[in-house]
C-alpha positions as CSV (number, residue, x, y, z in Angstrom):
1,X,-1.3,13.4,-50.2
2,X,1.1,16.4,-49.9
3,X,4.8,17.0,-50.2
4,X,6.6,18.9,-47.5
5,X,10.0,20.5,-48.3
6,X,12.9,20.9,-45.9
7,X,14.3,23.5,-48.3
8,X,12.4,25.9,-50.6
9,X,10.9,24.2,-53.6
10,X,12.9,26.5,-55.9
11,X,15.8,24.0,-55.3
12,X,13.9,21.5,-57.4
13,X,14.7,23.7,-60.4
14,X,18.3,23.8,-59.4
15,X,18.3,20.0,-59.2
16,X,16.6,19.8,-62.6
17,X,19.2,22.1,-64.1
18,X,22.1,20.2,-62.5
19,X,20.8,16.9,-63.9
20,X,20.1,18.3,-67.3
21,X,23.6,19.9,-67.5
22,X,25.3,16.7,-66.4
23,X,23.4,14.6,-68.9
24,X,23.8,17.1,-71.8
25,X,27.6,17.5,-71.5
26,X,28.0,13.7,-70.9
27,X,26.4,12.8,-74.2
28,X,26.9,15.9,-76.3
29,X,30.3,14.9,-77.8
30,X,30.6,11.2,-76.7
31,X,33.2,10.0,-79.3
32,X,32.5,6.3,-78.5
33,X,28.9,6.7,-79.5
34,X,29.4,8.6,-82.8
35,X,28.0,5.7,-84.8
36,X,25.0,5.1,-82.5
37,X,21.5,6.2,-83.5
38,X,20.5,9.6,-82.2
39,X,17.4,8.2,-80.6
40,X,19.5,5.8,-78.5
41,X,21.8,8.6,-77.3
42,X,18.7,10.7,-76.3
43,X,17.4,7.6,-74.4
44,X,20.7,7.2,-72.5
45,X,20.8,10.9,-71.7
46,X,17.2,10.7,-70.5
47,X,18.1,7.9,-68.1
48,X,21.1,9.7,-66.8
49,X,19.0,12.9,-66.3
50,X,16.3,11.1,-64.4
51,X,18.8,9.2,-62.2
52,X,20.7,12.3,-61.2
53,X,17.5,14.4,-60.8
54,X,16.1,11.8,-58.4
55,X,19.3,11.7,-56.3
56,X,19.4,15.5,-56.1
57,X,15.7,15.6,-55.2
58,X,16.3,13.1,-52.3
59,X,19.1,15.2,-51.0
60,X,16.6,18.0,-50.6
61,X,14.8,16.1,-47.8
62,X,11.3,15.9,-49.2
63,X,8.7,14.5,-46.8
64,X,5.4,12.8,-48.0
65,X,2.4,13.7,-45.9
66,X,-0.6,11.2,-46.0
67,X,-4.0,11.2,-44.2
68,X,-5.1,7.8,-42.9
69,X,-8.6,7.1,-41.6
70,X,-9.1,4.7,-38.6
71,X,-12.5,3.6,-37.4
72,X,-13.0,2.7,-33.7
73,X,-16.2,1.0,-32.6
74,X,-17.5,2.1,-29.3
75,X,-16.4,0.1,-26.3
76,X,-19.1,-1.7,-24.4
77,X,-18.1,-3.1,-21.0
78,X,-20.2,-6.0,-19.7
79,X,-19.4,-6.5,-16.0
80,X,-20.7,-9.2,-13.7
81,X,-20.7,-9.3,-9.9
82,X,-18.5,-12.2,-8.7
83,X,-19.0,-11.6,-5.0
84,X,-20.4,-14.2,-2.6
85,X,-23.4,-12.1,-1.7
86,X,-25.0,-12.7,-5.1
87,X,-25.7,-16.4,-4.2
88,X,-27.4,-15.4,-0.9
89,X,-30.8,-15.8,-2.6
90,X,-33.2,-18.5,-3.7
91,X,-32.2,-17.8,-7.4
92,X,-28.5,-18.7,-6.8
93,X,-28.6,-21.6,-9.3
94,X,-30.1,-19.3,-12.0
95,X,-27.3,-16.7,-11.5
96,X,-24.6,-19.4,-11.8
97,X,-25.9,-21.0,-14.9
98,X,-28.7,-19.6,-17.0
99,X,-28.2,-15.9,-16.3
100,X,-24.5,-16.1,-16.9
101,X,-25.0,-17.7,-20.3
102,X,-27.6,-15.1,-21.2
103,X,-25.2,-12.3,-20.3
104,X,-22.5,-13.9,-22.5
105,X,-24.9,-14.2,-25.4
106,X,-25.9,-10.6,-24.9
107,X,-22.3,-9.6,-25.3
108,X,-21.8,-11.7,-28.4
109,X,-24.9,-10.2,-30.0
110,X,-23.6,-6.7,-29.5
111,X,-20.3,-7.4,-31.2
112,X,-21.6,-6.2,-34.6
113,X,-21.8,-2.7,-33.4
114,X,-19.5,-2.5,-30.3
115,X,-16.2,-3.7,-29.2
116,X,-17.4,-5.8,-26.2
117,X,-15.2,-6.3,-23.2
118,X,-16.3,-8.8,-20.6
119,X,-15.2,-8.5,-17.0
120,X,-16.1,-9.9,-13.5
121,X,-15.4,-8.2,-10.2
122,X,-15.4,-8.4,-6.5
123,X,-12.6,-6.4,-4.8
124,X,-10.9,-5.9,-8.2
125,X,-11.8,-5.9,-11.9
126,X,-10.8,-9.1,-13.8
127,X,-11.1,-9.7,-17.5
128,X,-13.5,-12.5,-18.6
129,X,-16.5,-14.3,-17.2
130,X,-14.6,-17.0,-15.3
131,X,-16.8,-16.6,-12.1
132,X,-17.0,-18.7,-9.0
133,X,-19.0,-16.2,-6.8
134,X,-16.3,-16.5,-4.0
135,X,-15.4,-12.8,-3.8
136,X,-14.8,-11.8,-0.2
137,X,-15.6,-8.1,-0.7
138,X,-17.4,-5.9,-3.2
139,X,-15.8,-2.7,-4.5
140,X,-18.1,-1.1,-7.0
141,X,-16.1,2.1,-7.3
142,X,-13.1,0.1,-8.4
143,X,-15.1,-1.1,-11.5
144,X,-15.5,2.4,-12.8
145,X,-12.1,3.8,-11.7
146,X,-10.3,0.9,-13.4
147,X,-12.2,1.3,-16.7
148,X,-11.8,5.0,-16.7
149,X,-8.0,4.8,-16.0
150,X,-7.2,1.9,-18.4
151,X,-9.3,3.2,-21.3
152,X,-8.4,6.9,-21.1
153,X,-8.9,8.6,-24.5
154,X,-10.7,5.6,-25.9
155,X,-14.2,5.6,-27.4
156,X,-16.1,4.2,-24.4
157,X,-19.7,3.8,-25.4
158,X,-21.2,2.5,-22.1
159,X,-21.0,0.0,-19.2
160,X,-23.4,-2.8,-18.5
161,X,-23.2,-3.7,-14.8
162,X,-24.9,-6.8,-13.4
163,X,-24.8,-6.6,-9.6
164,X,-26.9,-6.9,-6.4
165,X,-25.8,-3.3,-5.5
166,X,-24.2,-4.4,-2.2
167,X,-20.7,-2.9,-1.7
168,X,-18.6,-3.1,1.4
169,X,-15.2,-1.8,0.2
170,X,-14.1,1.4,-1.5
171,X,-15.9,4.6,-1.9
172,X,-19.5,5.3,-2.9
173,X,-19.7,4.4,-6.6
174,X,-21.8,7.5,-7.2
175,X,-18.7,9.5,-6.7
176,X,-16.7,7.3,-9.0
177,X,-19.1,7.7,-12.0
178,X,-19.0,11.4,-11.6
179,X,-15.5,11.4,-13.1
180,X,-17.2,10.7,-16.5
181,X,-20.8,11.4,-16.0
182,X,-21.5,11.5,-19.7
183,X,-20.8,7.8,-20.0
184,X,-24.1,5.8,-19.6
185,X,-24.1,2.9,-17.1
186,X,-26.9,0.3,-17.6
187,X,-27.4,-1.6,-14.4
188,X,-29.0,-5.1,-14.1
189,X,-30.4,-5.9,-10.6
190,X,-29.4,-9.2,-9.1
191,X,-30.4,-10.6,-5.7
192,X,-33.5,-10.1,-3.5
193,X,-34.6,-6.8,-2.1
194,X,-37.0,-8.3,0.4
195,X,-36.2,-8.5,4.1
196,X,-35.5,-12.1,5.2
197,X,-35.4,-13.9,8.5
198,X,-31.8,-13.9,9.6
199,X,-29.4,-13.5,12.6
200,X,-25.9,-12.2,11.9
201,X,-22.7,-11.7,13.8
202,X,-22.0,-8.2,12.6
203,X,-18.9,-7.2,14.4
204,X,-16.5,-8.5,17.1
205,X,-14.5,-5.8,19.0
206,X,-11.4,-7.1,20.8
207,X,-7.8,-6.3,21.7
208,X,-5.2,-7.4,19.2
209,X,-2.7,-8.1,22.0
210,X,-3.3,-9.6,25.5
211,X,-0.8,-10.4,28.2
212,X,-0.5,-13.9,29.6
213,X,-2.7,-14.2,32.7
214,X,-4.6,-11.0,32.1
215,X,-8.3,-10.6,31.3
216,X,-9.4,-8.8,28.1
217,X,-12.9,-7.7,27.0
218,X,-14.9,-8.8,24.0
219,X,-17.8,-6.9,22.6
220,X,-20.1,-8.6,20.1
221,X,-22.7,-6.9,17.9
222,X,-25.5,-9.1,16.6
223,X,-28.1,-7.8,14.1
224,X,-31.3,-9.5,13.2
225,X,-34.4,-9.1,11.0
226,X,-37.9,-10.7,11.2
227,X,-36.8,-12.5,14.4
228,X,-39.2,-11.0,16.9
229,X,-39.4,-12.9,20.2
230,X,-36.9,-15.5,19.0
231,X,-34.3,-16.8,21.5
232,X,-30.7,-17.5,20.5
233,X,-27.6,-18.7,22.3
234,X,-24.4,-16.7,21.9
235,X,-21.2,-18.6,22.5
236,X,-17.4,-18.0,22.4
237,X,-15.3,-21.0,21.6
238,X,-11.6,-21.8,21.5
239,X,-10.4,-25.1,20.0
240,X,-14.1,-26.3,19.9
241,X,-14.4,-25.7,23.6
242,X,-17.1,-23.4,24.8
243,X,-15.6,-20.6,27.0
244,X,-18.6,-18.4,27.5
245,X,-22.3,-18.7,26.8
246,X,-25.3,-16.3,27.1
247,X,-29.0,-16.5,26.2
248,X,-30.4,-13.6,24.2
249,X,-34.0,-12.8,23.3
250,X,-34.5,-10.8,20.1
251,X,-37.2,-8.3,19.6
252,X,-38.5,-6.1,16.7
253,X,-38.7,-6.3,12.9
254,X,-35.0,-5.4,12.8
255,X,-32.5,-4.7,15.6
256,X,-28.9,-4.7,16.8
257,X,-27.9,-6.3,20.1
258,X,-24.6,-5.9,22.0
259,X,-23.1,-8.5,24.3
260,X,-19.9,-8.2,26.4
261,X,-17.7,-11.0,27.5
262,X,-14.5,-11.1,29.6
263,X,-11.9,-13.7,28.5
264,X,-8.6,-14.7,30.2
265,X,-5.3,-15.0,28.3
266,X,-4.2,-18.4,29.4
267,X,-1.9,-19.5,26.5
268,X,1.0,-17.8,24.7
269,X,0.8,-17.3,21.0
270,X,-1.9,-16.3,18.4
271,X,-5.1,-17.7,19.7
272,X,-8.2,-18.3,17.5
273,X,-11.6,-17.7,19.0
274,X,-15.0,-18.3,17.4
275,X,-18.3,-16.4,18.1
276,X,-21.3,-18.6,17.4
277,X,-25.0,-17.7,17.4
278,X,-27.5,-20.5,17.3
279,X,-29.8,-20.6,14.3
280,X,-33.5,-19.7,14.5
281,X,-36.2,-21.7,12.8
282,X,-36.5,-21.2,9.0
283,X,-33.5,-18.9,9.0
284,X,-32.5,-17.6,5.6
285,X,-28.8,-18.2,5.9
286,X,-26.6,-19.6,8.7
287,X,-23.3,-18.7,6.9
288,X,-23.2,-15.4,8.9
289,X,-24.0,-17.0,12.3
290,X,-20.3,-17.4,13.1
291,X,-17.2,-15.2,13.1
292,X,-13.6,-15.9,14.0
293,X,-11.2,-13.5,15.6
294,X,-7.6,-13.8,16.7
295,X,-5.7,-12.4,19.8
296,X,-2.0,-12.6,20.2
297,X,-1.1,-13.5,23.8
298,X,2.4,-12.5,24.8
299,X,4.4,-13.5,27.8
300,X,5.1,-10.2,29.6
301,X,5.6,-6.6,28.6
302,X,8.8,-4.6,28.4
303,X,9.9,-3.9,32.0
304,X,10.9,-0.4,33.0
305,X,12.4,0.5,36.4
306,X,12.1,4.0,37.8
307,X,14.7,4.8,40.5
308,X,14.4,8.0,42.6
309,X,16.3,9.6,45.4
310,X,13.2,11.1,47.0
311,X,9.5,11.5,46.2
312,X,8.9,13.9,43.3
313,X,5.9,14.8,41.1
314,X,8.0,14.0,38.0
315,X,7.9,10.3,39.1
316,X,4.1,10.3,39.1
317,X,3.9,12.0,35.7
318,X,6.3,9.5,34.2
319,X,4.7,6.5,35.8
320,X,1.3,7.7,34.5
321,X,2.7,7.7,30.9
322,X,4.3,4.2,31.2
323,X,1.4,2.5,32.9
324,X,-1.0,3.8,30.2
325,X,1.0,2.0,27.5
326,X,-0.1,-1.6,27.3
327,X,3.4,-2.7,26.1
328,X,5.2,-1.6,29.2
329,X,5.3,-2.7,32.9
330,X,6.7,-0.2,35.4
331,X,8.3,-0.6,38.8
332,X,9.2,2.3,41.1
333,X,11.9,1.9,43.7
334,X,14.0,4.2,46.0
335,X,17.6,4.4,45.1
336,X,18.8,2.8,48.3
337,X,16.3,-0.1,47.9
338,X,17.5,-1.3,44.5
339,X,18.9,-4.8,44.8
340,X,18.3,-6.3,41.3
341,X,18.7,-4.7,37.8
342,X,18.7,-7.7,35.5
343,X,15.6,-8.2,33.3
344,X,14.7,-4.6,32.9
345,X,14.5,-3.1,29.4
346,X,15.0,0.5,30.6
347,X,16.2,2.1,33.8
348,X,15.1,5.6,34.6
349,X,17.2,7.4,37.2
350,X,15.9,10.5,38.8
351,X,18.4,12.7,40.6
352,X,21.3,10.2,40.8
353,X,24.0,9.8,43.5
354,X,26.4,6.9,44.0
355,X,25.0,5.7,47.3
356,X,24.0,2.4,45.8
357,X,27.1,0.4,44.5
358,X,25.0,-2.1,42.5
359,X,23.4,0.7,40.6
360,X,26.6,2.6,40.1
361,X,28.3,-0.5,38.6
362,X,25.4,-1.1,36.3
363,X,25.4,2.5,35.0
364,X,29.2,2.8,34.8
365,X,29.6,-0.4,32.8
366,X,26.7,0.4,30.4
367,X,24.9,-2.8,30.9
368,X,21.6,-1.6,29.6
369,X,19.6,1.5,28.4
370,X,19.2,4.3,30.9
371,X,17.3,7.6,31.0
372,X,18.9,10.1,33.4
373,X,16.9,13.0,34.8
374,X,19.6,15.3,36.1
375,X,17.6,17.6,38.4
376,X,18.6,20.1,41.0
377,X,19.1,17.4,43.6
378,X,21.5,15.3,41.4
379,X,25.1,14.9,42.5
380,X,27.0,16.2,39.4
381,X,30.4,14.9,40.7
382,X,28.9,11.4,40.7
383,X,27.2,11.9,37.3
384,X,30.5,13.1,35.8
385,X,32.2,9.9,37.1
386,X,29.7,7.8,35.0
387,X,31.1,9.2,31.7
388,X,27.7,10.1,30.3
389,X,28.8,13.1,28.2
390,X,28.9,15.8,30.9
391,X,31.3,17.0,33.6
392,X,31.3,19.8,36.1
393,X,29.5,21.0,39.2
394,X,26.2,22.7,39.9
395,X,25.3,25.3,42.5
396,X,21.8,26.5,42.0
397,X,18.8,26.2,39.6
398,X,17.4,28.3,36.9
399,X,14.3,28.1,34.6
400,X,15.1,26.8,31.1
401,X,12.7,26.1,28.2
402,X,13.0,23.4,25.5
403,X,14.0,24.2,21.9
404,X,13.8,21.3,19.4
405,X,17.0,20.5,17.4
406,X,15.8,20.3,13.8
407,X,18.8,18.3,12.8
408,X,18.0,15.4,15.1
409,X,16.1,12.9,12.9
410,X,16.0,9.7,15.0
411,X,12.9,10.9,16.8
412,X,10.2,12.7,14.7
413,X,7.8,15.0,16.4
414,X,4.5,16.2,14.9
415,X,3.9,19.9,14.5
416,X,1.4,19.8,17.4
417,X,4.0,18.2,19.7
418,X,6.7,20.8,18.7
419,X,4.3,23.7,19.4
420,X,3.6,22.1,22.8
421,X,7.3,21.7,23.7
422,X,8.1,25.3,22.6
423,X,5.4,26.7,24.8
424,X,5.6,24.3,27.8
425,X,6.6,25.6,31.2
426,X,10.4,25.7,31.9
427,X,12.3,23.0,33.6
428,X,14.4,23.7,36.7
429,X,18.0,23.3,35.4
430,X,21.1,22.9,37.7
431,X,23.2,25.9,37.2
432,X,27.0,25.8,37.2
433,X,30.1,25.2,35.2
434,X,28.9,22.1,33.2
435,X,30.7,21.0,30.0
436,X,29.4,18.5,27.5
437,X,31.1,16.0,25.2
438,X,31.2,16.6,21.5
439,X,30.0,13.0,20.9
440,X,26.5,13.5,22.2
441,X,23.5,13.8,20.0
442,X,21.5,16.9,21.1
443,X,17.7,16.4,21.0
444,X,16.8,19.8,22.4
445,X,18.6,23.0,23.4
446,X,18.3,25.2,26.4
447,X,16.4,28.5,26.0
448,X,16.5,31.3,28.6
449,X,14.1,34.1,27.8
450,X,14.5,34.8,24.1
451,X,18.0,33.4,23.9
452,X,18.7,29.9,22.7
453,X,22.0,28.5,24.1
454,X,24.3,25.9,22.5
455,X,24.0,23.7,25.7
456,X,21.7,20.7,25.5
457,X,18.5,20.4,27.6
458,X,18.1,16.8,26.4
459,X,20.6,14.6,24.6
460,X,21.4,10.9,23.7
461,X,24.5,8.8,23.3
462,X,25.8,5.2,23.7
463,X,27.9,3.3,26.1
464,X,29.1,-0.2,25.2
465,X,26.2,-0.6,22.7
466,X,23.6,0.5,25.2
467,X,21.8,3.8,24.6
468,X,21.3,6.4,27.2
469,X,19.5,9.7,27.4
470,X,19.9,12.7,29.7
471,X,17.3,15.3,30.6
472,X,19.0,18.3,32.1
473,X,16.4,19.4,34.6
474,X,13.3,18.4,36.4
475,X,9.8,19.7,36.8
476,X,8.3,18.2,33.6
477,X,5.2,17.3,35.6
478,X,4.1,20.8,34.8
479,X,4.2,19.9,31.1
480,X,1.4,17.4,31.7
481,X,-0.8,20.0,33.5
482,X,-0.1,22.5,30.8
483,X,-1.1,20.0,28.1
484,X,-4.3,19.2,30.0
485,X,-5.1,22.9,30.4
486,X,-4.5,23.8,26.7
487,X,-6.0,20.8,25.0
488,X,-8.2,19.1,27.6
489,X,-6.0,16.0,27.2
490,X,-2.4,14.9,27.8
491,X,-1.8,13.4,24.3
492,X,1.2,15.5,23.5
493,X,2.9,14.9,26.8
494,X,2.3,11.1,26.6
495,X,3.5,10.9,23.0
496,X,6.7,12.9,23.8
497,X,7.8,10.5,26.6
498,X,6.6,7.4,24.8
499,X,8.8,8.2,21.9
500,X,11.8,8.7,24.1
501,X,11.2,5.5,26.0
502,X,10.7,3.6,22.8
503,X,13.9,5.0,21.3
504,X,15.9,4.0,24.3
505,X,14.2,0.6,25.1
506,X,14.0,-0.8,21.6
507,X,16.7,-3.4,21.0
508,X,18.7,-2.8,17.8
509,X,18.5,-5.8,15.5
510,X,22.1,-7.0,14.8
511,X,21.0,-10.3,13.5
512,X,22.6,-11.1,10.1
513,X,19.5,-13.0,9.0
514,X,16.2,-11.1,9.1
515,X,12.6,-12.0,8.0
516,X,10.0,-9.3,7.5
517,X,6.4,-10.5,7.5
518,X,3.3,-8.9,9.0
519,X,1.5,-10.5,11.9
520,X,-1.9,-10.3,10.2
521,X,-3.4,-10.7,6.8
522,X,-6.9,-11.2,5.4
523,X,-8.2,-13.9,3.1
524,X,-8.4,-11.4,0.2
525,X,-4.8,-10.1,0.3
526,X,-1.5,-11.6,-0.7
527,X,0.9,-12.8,1.9
528,X,4.2,-11.1,1.1
529,X,7.5,-11.9,2.8
530,X,10.9,-10.2,2.6
531,X,14.3,-11.5,3.8
532,X,17.7,-9.9,4.3
533,X,21.1,-11.5,4.8
534,X,24.2,-9.7,6.0
535,X,27.9,-10.7,5.9
536,X,30.5,-10.0,8.6
537,X,30.9,-6.4,7.4
538,X,27.2,-6.0,7.7
539,X,26.8,-5.6,3.9
540,X,23.6,-7.1,2.4
541,X,24.2,-10.2,0.3
542,X,21.9,-12.5,-1.6
543,X,24.1,-15.3,-2.9
544,X,22.7,-18.4,-1.0
545,X,19.2,-19.8,-1.5
546,X,16.6,-19.1,1.3
547,X,13.8,-21.6,1.9
548,X,10.5,-20.7,3.5
549,X,8.3,-23.5,4.9
550,X,4.9,-22.8,6.3
551,X,1.8,-24.7,7.4
552,X,-1.5,-24.1,9.0
553,X,-1.6,-25.4,12.6
554,X,-2.2,-29.2,12.3
555,X,-2.2,-28.8,8.5
556,X,0.0,-29.8,5.5
557,X,3.5,-28.3,5.1
558,X,4.3,-26.2,2.1
559,X,7.9,-25.4,0.9
560,X,8.8,-22.3,-1.0
561,X,12.0,-20.4,-2.0
562,X,12.6,-16.7,-1.9
563,X,13.2,-14.9,-5.2
564,X,16.4,-12.9,-5.2
565,X,16.1,-9.1,-5.8
566,X,19.0,-6.7,-6.3
567,X,20.3,-7.0,-2.7
568,X,17.7,-9.0,-0.8
569,X,14.9,-11.6,-1.1
570,X,11.2,-11.5,-1.5
571,X,8.4,-14.1,-1.7
572,X,4.7,-13.8,-2.5
573,X,2.6,-16.7,-1.1
574,X,-0.6,-15.5,-2.7
575,X,-3.9,-15.6,-0.9
576,X,-4.2,-18.2,1.9
577,X,-7.2,-19.6,3.7
578,X,-8.0,-18.2,7.2
579,X,-6.1,-19.7,10.1
580,X,-2.9,-19.5,12.2
581,X,0.2,-20.4,10.2
582,X,3.6,-21.4,11.5
583,X,6.7,-20.6,9.3
584,X,10.4,-21.4,9.2
585,X,12.9,-19.6,7.1
586,X,16.4,-21.2,6.6
587,X,19.6,-20.6,4.8
588,X,23.4,-21.3,5.1
589,X,26.2,-18.8,4.4
590,X,30.0,-19.2,4.9
591,X,29.5,-22.4,6.9
592,X,26.9,-20.9,9.2
593,X,23.3,-22.1,9.3
594,X,20.6,-19.5,10.0
595,X,17.1,-20.3,10.9
596,X,14.1,-18.1,11.9
597,X,10.6,-19.2,13.0
598,X,7.4,-17.4,13.7
599,X,3.7,-17.3,13.2
600,X,1.2,-15.2,11.3
601,X,-2.6,-15.2,11.0
602,X,-4.9,-15.0,8.0
603,X,-8.2,-13.5,9.1
604,X,-11.5,-14.5,7.5
605,X,-13.5,-11.9,5.6
606,X,-17.3,-12.4,6.0
607,X,-18.5,-9.0,4.8
608,X,-20.4,-10.6,2.0
609,X,-22.6,-12.5,4.4
610,X,-23.5,-9.6,6.6
611,X,-26.0,-8.0,4.2
612,X,-28.5,-10.3,2.5
613,X,-30.8,-7.6,1.1
614,X,-29.9,-6.4,-2.5
615,X,-29.6,-2.6,-3.0
616,X,-31.4,-1.9,-6.2
617,X,-31.9,1.7,-5.2
618,X,-28.2,2.3,-5.5
619,X,-28.2,0.7,-9.0
620,X,-31.1,2.9,-10.1
621,X,-29.2,6.0,-8.8
622,X,-26.0,4.9,-10.7
623,X,-28.0,4.5,-13.9
624,X,-30.0,7.7,-13.5
625,X,-26.9,9.9,-12.7
626,X,-25.0,8.5,-15.7
627,X,-27.8,8.7,-18.3
628,X,-28.4,4.9,-18.4
629,X,-31.3,2.7,-17.3
630,X,-32.0,0.1,-14.7
631,X,-33.1,-3.4,-15.8
632,X,-34.1,-6.7,-14.3
633,X,-32.5,-10.0,-15.3
634,X,-35.4,-10.9,-17.6
635,X,-35.0,-7.6,-19.6
636,X,-31.8,-8.3,-21.5
637,X,-33.6,-8.1,-24.8
638,X,-35.0,-4.7,-23.9
639,X,-31.5,-3.6,-22.8
640,X,-30.1,-4.7,-26.2
641,X,-32.8,-2.8,-28.1
642,X,-32.3,0.4,-26.0
643,X,-28.5,0.4,-26.5
644,X,-28.8,-0.1,-30.2
645,X,-31.2,2.8,-30.5
646,X,-28.9,5.3,-28.7
647,X,-27.3,7.9,-30.9
648,X,-24.5,8.8,-28.5
649,X,-22.8,5.4,-28.8
650,X,-21.4,5.5,-32.3
651,X,-18.3,4.5,-34.2
652,X,-15.6,7.2,-34.2
653,X,-13.5,8.0,-37.3
654,X,-10.0,9.3,-36.6
655,X,-7.9,11.0,-39.3
656,X,-4.2,10.5,-38.6
657,X,-1.4,12.2,-40.5
658,X,1.5,10.1,-41.5
659,X,4.9,11.5,-42.5
660,X,7.4,9.5,-44.6
661,X,10.8,10.7,-45.8
662,X,10.9,10.2,-49.6
663,X,14.4,8.7,-49.2
664,X,12.9,5.9,-47.1
665,X,11.0,4.4,-50.0
666,X,12.9,1.3,-51.2
667,X,11.3,1.3,-54.7
668,X,13.0,4.6,-55.4
669,X,16.4,3.1,-54.6
670,X,15.7,0.1,-56.9
671,X,14.5,2.6,-59.6
672,X,17.8,4.5,-59.5
673,X,19.7,1.2,-59.6
674,X,17.7,0.1,-62.6
675,X,18.2,3.3,-64.5
676,X,22.0,3.3,-63.9
677,X,22.2,-0.4,-64.7
678,X,20.1,-0.2,-67.9
679,X,22.2,2.8,-69.1
680,X,25.5,1.0,-68.4
681,X,24.2,-2.1,-70.2
682,X,23.2,-0.1,-73.3
683,X,26.5,1.8,-73.4
684,X,28.5,-1.4,-73.2
685,X,26.3,-3.0,-75.8
686,X,27.0,0.0,-78.1
687,X,30.7,-0.2,-77.5
688,X,31.1,2.5,-74.9
689,X,32.1,2.2,-71.3
């Protein structure tokens, strides 16, 4: 214990002198105490001296420094695999009962020397041994990363990991333990390492979206082991009805077979399909003989109409981009042949003139989104009359390159796309006295030679709540050829026009009640929903309650209510069973009732059933690379003995300095009060005051 002084210790002498002087002159010639014994006066003077000295000393800000010792036993983590693959063995009953009890007893026996922490894991690390072996995925690296992150700067002695070594999520655990390679990991091998007789549906490849009436492909991968010369039947079912069936003969000790099917989208909505492979005789497990997948069938794509005055290679280049995107359906018509414009999500007009009254009325009144390609054959008098942000006349054409406007943020281009646009061949721009409105949003500027002009080469604006875009020039078909020549693909060209088309064709959501929920979830992730409600001024509000009802198709109905956040709503439904769910969200605000409906799908996760062979080699590598050892389940006593003998897993003694201001000690305050009180009492008793 040491004293630290805020001021120089010499001030203690000054405090002593002040206290002595005060006490001396107070009692030197005290007339009221003339008849009192000299010894009593010295006692009272001593009390006064001590009281004043203590007060003066406290004013000097003296700090008391103490050293405390804290002992921390080494942490020993006992972690058990809670994934479903552990039970894919003939010893499944042993792992659920006897072994689990042995592992708990092992942890209890180690408590005398270690601070034992019990965990179980599958896709995440969870405290305790409350296991059910229903984990959908196994993430071994998460075990080590979580322990290392949560127990940073703690005395970690080691980790005991009981697992079958099969992981199907996260990174390779070898990389995870390299973060703290000095910490030993003792692995206990579960499961069976022998090859078993089994047929498995490994993977189903399919489109997530199909259009009503269209056909879509399905590719199925089937793996097998010890099934040489066995025959199986592969079926695809929908609503327990067999849609496709094919016989397959397996060959070899191990193998992988691929089968292709073509299905037809005959019903709108999220459709559930099942792949089923018939079991072989004496098969080890049939849990992996089926797999479910889901395809959303939608009724029609976004429709785009391309109108042209005369044939032009730009039309072919643009049509190529639109047809390649599965979300769009394109129609090409000559300007004079256009007789119907309703039902189109975007109209593209190449070299416009007003020869078609129906089209002119549609464009002038802003009935829908439009992309104008104002090439050298456009009639600029007619274009000016449409009020689309330009006016004037053109006489001839000149070559102009594209320069991106860095201030335009509604469409974001990647660095590769920007380099492509900067170096792409020039467009043929109508030349003349053309003026532009100040209200337009410029996407790209004109560049002639090395000079960038203030005039736009491409811009956007709105007319009666409908967006429109204008490309000043034609000849962008050369951009596609340039992209192919430079990169051996047309990715940049396609991405550029897809972003423009999406920007114009997307419908702005003006709905005052909005629900945000993903279309797809998996069994091992939480279903999270958000909601927003807007008033007439389009400010977000969250005063009324919002209900959310959901049910699995042909299942029970569940009712929940959103939790209010600062300005919106949110709801966590937790993890749901696989299947297609229908939902309804409902609220009322200012006399209006708002209701939204939709569907989402929860996909099954069968990764744990795709590998039935334990990976003890990985467990041995983890133990070897960390300085631990590998053990079998019947070697827990040996594991206990080996850990207790290790000299690198010891209790750590920490010395911690503690600083206390002397003025904070309450007993000093009571001492001062006692001294003054006792002195006052004696003075009064002797007749003084």
